[in-house]
N, C-alpha and C positions, 0 to 999 in steps of 0.2 A: 275435674280431671279424672280420667279413667285409670284405675289402679289394679294391678295384678300381683301375683305371687310367684309364679313359675319364673325362674331366671334362665336366661340364655347367655351363653358365653359371648362377651362383647365381640370377640374376633369372628364368631359365627355370623353375627348380624352384619357387621361391616364387611365381611367377606362376600356377601351376596351382591352380585352385580345387578344392573337394571333388568337384564333379560331373565335372570333367575328369579328375581322378585316378581316380575310380571307372570311368569309361568306358575310360580307358587300361588299367587293371588288367584289366577284363573282356576287352578286345581281346587283350592278351598271353596271358591264361589260355586263351581260346578258340583262339588261333592255336597255342599249344603243344599243345593237346589234338587239334586237327583238321588243322593244317598248311595251312589255306586262309585267304587274306586275307578280312577281314570287311567287308561292306558296311554301310551305315547302318541298314537295316531289320533285318538280322540282329543287329547290335550293340544296337539298341533293344530287341529281344525278350529278349536275354540280360541286359541291364542292368536290366530291369524298372523303368524310369523313364518317367514320362509326358512324353516328349520327342518332338518331331517329327523325322523324318529330316533335315529341313533344319537343325535346331538341332545335331543330331549331326554333320552334315557340316561345320558351322562349327567345332565343337570339333576334329574331325579335321584340318581345315585348319590350325588353330592348332598342334596337335601336330606336324604335318608341318613347319611353319615352324621349330619348335624342334629338328627333327631326330630326334624320337622315333619317328615312324612314316613309312612310305613306301608307295607304290603300285607294284606291279610293272609295271603299264601303265595307261593312261588310264582304262579302263572298269572296272578291278578295284577291290576294296576295299583296306583298309589292312592292313599287317603291321608288326611292330616292327622297328626298325633295331638295330644293335649298341649304339648309344647308348641306345635305348629299353630294351633288355634290361638295360643297366647301371643305368638309373634304376629299373626294376622291381625288380631284385635288391636295390639299396641302400635303396630307400624304400618299396616297397609289398609286398614278399614276406612271407608268413607260412608258416613251415615246417610240414611235416605228416609225422609218423611214428607209426604205430600201435604200441600197447604190445607186441603179439605179435611184431612185427618186431624191436623192441628186444631182447626176450628171446631170439629165435631167433638173431639175429646174434651176441650175446654168447656163446650156447651153442656155435655153430658154430666160433668162434675159440678156444674153450677146450679143444679136444680133440685138438690136434696134438702129436706127441711131440718135434718138433725145430723149430728156427728156420726152416729151409728149408721144411718142410711148412707151418708157420704162415703164412709169407709167401705161398706158393702158394694156400693156402686163403683168405686175406684177399682176394687179387686175384680169385679165383673167386667168392667170396661177393659182393663189390662189384659184379661184372659181372652176377651172377644177380639181385641185388636191383634194380639200376638198368636192366638191359637195354642197357647201354652198355659201352664199353671201359674197362678199369681198369688202373692201373699202380701197383705197390707197390715202392718202393725197398727193396732189401735193407738191413737195419740195418748201420750203419757199425760196424766192429769196434772202432774207437777214434777219437779225435779228434786224431790226429797232424797237426800243421801244420808247414809248412816254416819253419825259421829261417834256414838258409843251405845252399847247395849249391856244391860244387866239382867240376870235371872235370879229371882229370890224364891226359895222353896216355901210353899204354903201347905196346909193340911189337905188330905184327901186328893192326892194326885193333881194338885194345882200349883202353878208357878206364876209369880208376879213378873211381868215383862216391863222393863223400863227402857224406852227408846229415846235417845237424844239425837235430833236430826239437824241437818246442816242449816235449816232456816230458823234455828233457835227454838224449834218446837220440841216439847217433851211430851211423850205419849206413854201412858200407863195402861196396862191391860192384863187381865187374869186369863191365862190359858190353861186348858185341861190337857194332861199328858197321859200316856199309856201306862206309866208306872210312877212310883215316887222316886224323886232324885234327891241325893244329898246336896248340901250346900257346896261341897268341894266339886262335885260333878258339874254343877251349874256354873260355878266360877271358871272351871277349865273350859267349858263350852263357850262362855262369854268371852274369855281371853282369846280363844282361837278365832272366833268371829270378828272380834275387834282388831286383832292383828292382821287378819287376812282380807277383811272386807270394808274396813273404814274408808269412807269416801265414795263407796259404790252406791249406785241407785238402788233403792229398796227392792225394786222388781227383779233386779239381777242377782240378788244375794241367794235366793232359794235355788235358782238354777246353777249358780256358782258352787254352792255346797254339793249339789248332785254331781257336778263335774269332778269335784275333788274326790267324791266318793268313788266314782268310776275309776279314777286314776290309782286309787289305793285299795281297790276292792279285795285284793288278796291279802292285804295287811290290815283289814278293817278291825279296829279295836273298840273298846267300850267308849272311849272319848268320842270317836267319830260317830258312833251310834247316837250318843247324846246330842252332838252337834246337829246331826241330821234331823232328829225329832224337834229340837228347839227351832231350827230354821224353818221346818215345815209349819210348825204352829205359829211362829212369830211373823214370818214373812210370806207364807203361802196365801194369806188372805189380803195382802196389800191391794190387789185387784182381782176380780173374778177370773179364775183360770181360763174360763171359756172365752174371755174377752181379750186374750193376748194378741191375736191376729185373726184376720178373715182370709180364708183360702177359697179360691175359685178355679175352676177349669182343670182340676187334676186329672180328669178323664181324658183330656187332650193328650196326655203322655202315653196313653195306651196305643195310640196310633204311630208312635215313633219306633222305627225299626230297631234302633239301638237299645230300646228299653222293652222290647217285645218278649224277652225271657220272663216267664211267669214268676220265677223266684225273685228276679230283680224288681219287678213291679210290686210284688208283695212287700219286699223290704222297703221300697220307696213309699208305699202307702202307709206302712207301719210308722215310718218316720214322720209323715204328715199327722197321723193320728196321735202319736206319742208327744209331739210338739217340741220335746226338749232339743233335738238336733236342729230343728228349724229356728227355734228361738235363739239358739247359740249362733247360728248363721246370721240372724238379724242383729244380734248384739255385736258381732264382728263388724258388720256393715255400719252400725251406729257409731263406731269409734272414729270414723273418718267421714267428712262431708262429701256430698256429690255422688257421682256414679262410680260404682265399682263392679268388677267382673271377676267371678270365681269360676274356674274351669276344672272339671274333673276332680282330681285329688286335692286341689286347692280348697275344696269345700270341707275337707277334713273328716268325712264320714263314708264308710263303705257303701251304705245304702244310696248315697248320692254320687257315687264315683263315676257313673255314666252321664252325669248331668252338668250343666252350667247354670249359673245364676247371675242375672244382671240386677243389681240393687241400687237404690238411691235413698238417701235421707230426704225427709221433707220437713219444712220448718214454717213457722208463722210468727210474724213480728220479731224476727231475729233469733228465735229459740227453736232448736231441733226438737221435734215432737215424736218422731218415729222413723220407720224405714218401710219402703215397699220394694217388692222384688218380683221378677219373673223367673221361673224355674223351668228348664226344658232340657232336651238332650244337648250334648256338646255340639251337635250339628244343627244349631239354631241359627236363624237369619239375624246375626248380630247387627247388621247395618240398619235393620228396622227396629229391632227390640230395644237397642240402646237409646235412640231418641224418644221412643214411646215411653220408656221408663222415666227418662229425664223430664219429659214434658208432663207426665202424670204426677210426678213429685211436685213440680212447680204449681200445677193446677190445683192439687190437693191442698198444698200450703196456702194458696191464695183463697180457696173456698173456705178454709178453716177460719180465716180472719173474721168472717161474718158471724161466727159463733162466740167471739170474745167480747 
């Protein structure tokens, strides 16, 4: 099931008659294809309806009042808003994928000798098929979740880490710290992590602490500094940081007119390089199965504000292992991207069965 976040007033949706829906659908499809706001005469020609430009202008004015379209300036035609894209995706979209594409995608993902190669190939194929950026989360090796953590001070800037995990596994490890901590400081840090992150997958705890840090950065106190270092040392090495996901095709975004501003592109590439925002997006998608679509501000980050992401969880033998996503401008061809993402997730999950 496709899920979104932007809400539209129910009355606005049901208030659209068939003619208005048709005109709006044509407007979005033409804007996605051409990238130019549509005027009334152009829209009338493509809609193939016996309507005067004045009638179409009235319909466009109603759509603008609903927040579904906007005009970049007074004399220009209309283009869809983020809210308009959400309405289009949820209510008017018909997906399109040709049979040969289905066969080729499944074939391409069935010929890799190892998991690492399979993930790289999946990301590459997604980017090639969509001409957008693609992200594939590396399969989680297991579903270990935190039950309890303790930190005990040792001599010489060392701390004994005791991890109790959901699979009844207990892990002890000595970690080296930047300074010596008192027993009380370590108890407070452990209490905070236990209260906030018990039940969370180990991989998500480190990023979760960093998010908490960002939320209270102006009120950052000694406790939070202790928590941050303990989380970095304790959970930062659960898996190699370079192995979180595989990214491909980010240079495709340089050709998108909406992302042509050099400052916007710089912020976007910084988000890819820093990984934290992308990992948070994948963690969001991981919370619900199937295909999800995030449009503009739904992504939750300024750097990604001009983008949309189509994501899907992938699973093998009934267990969700990760997420894959295609990221591009809001003016992406959703009718093609959505089924490609959905199919790639199924093909990746199927291919992973051979490695178990």
